[in-house]
C-alpha angles and dihedrals in degrees: 000000000000091000092057095052097089090047092051092048091050091048091051091050091051090049092053091048092048091050091051092050089049092058112111117251094249091060092050089047091052091053091051094044099078093052092047091048092052091049091050092048092051091050092049098055118099116258140190120240088262090061099251119127113271112223094182113138142071115298138185137172125233092200127112091230096120092056093056130336091208126071110275144164121247115278135172094273100036139039117233119271140176089223131248103244108116102173139025096029135103111226088346092299118134114248098246123175108244097257092043091054089054089053091049090053090050089051090051092054091050096039095115089066109017103050104117087221090068089054089053091242122155109280098225131209131337093005095065090062097056097033106123096251130086125264130187129226123208110190131196132168093269104034150004123229118206117200115189124205092218106082090338090259112180125211129184123207111196118215097172097099096258120143133234114277118259124245112343129206089219131015125232133256090223097030123228115293124206119170143191135183125254099187104296093343120099108218114197124192112202124189141146098070129166118223098241100100134076128218095230144343093279098071099262103153149166141212135232091280090069114138120183129189113193127196118199115190133165117237089182135337092285103034131067125194105216122195128179123189110203129198131171116159092200093057110022132047092217141000118278135191133220128193133198135163122242119208127205113243105233099170114139111273091352117173138157118275124212110262106175095159093178087071095059095099087060096048093114090063096053115114092249088060096044095127092051090045094052091048091052096051100075092052091048093048091052090054093054 
């Protein structure tokens, strides 16, 4: 039987080839369609002169991620959602260490007062990306600058091959972002965080050991798939990954609007309220 093995293998190969040739043209076209579609999508995305994707523009998510990263029912302060965690979670629940989960639950109970967003603090990373307000990206060969409407926080992502700084006297609200390219995907390594920000409005949080790896990738010219892999050994038992879509704002004449919410207590003294401000001064002076 050994002598017949090459003949049988050759016969099998011919049979496979014959079957492939016998496939109707529509089937062959369907198999070729995905590859052609991917090639067309890659060609359609905006690019810099150096060939890398150009993420410049105004972007915003439609997801419910900022309300709660985990699956949850609708409640007075949040619409229902299936959650946005795609890896590293059980049933969509973040892999908290036992004591850290207790802290998250305490944060949840106090969310109406303790959410850093309500104090107008910088949102941090990755929350600032999926917060339900627009942000604008300005991209150059060596960096990307992200300007957020909320609080006008500004973040720089370096793509010039530089490394994270060494030991810092004080960590950053937005961390330190250094990026590289994996084909058409921008991979951003973010470290050096302080522990003052939350991950959403439901008290999900992190510590100073937070490490985030972001992946920015065009789906088409007007849609970005954004992933963030989060690890913090003092809070979570293992890394986990979230994913949301970012959509280009294409409204006519759209631009960011100042939203410095920490100035709201002083709104009466703004120039546009000058008459109200002048009228209020005598009463205030009498009370002094």
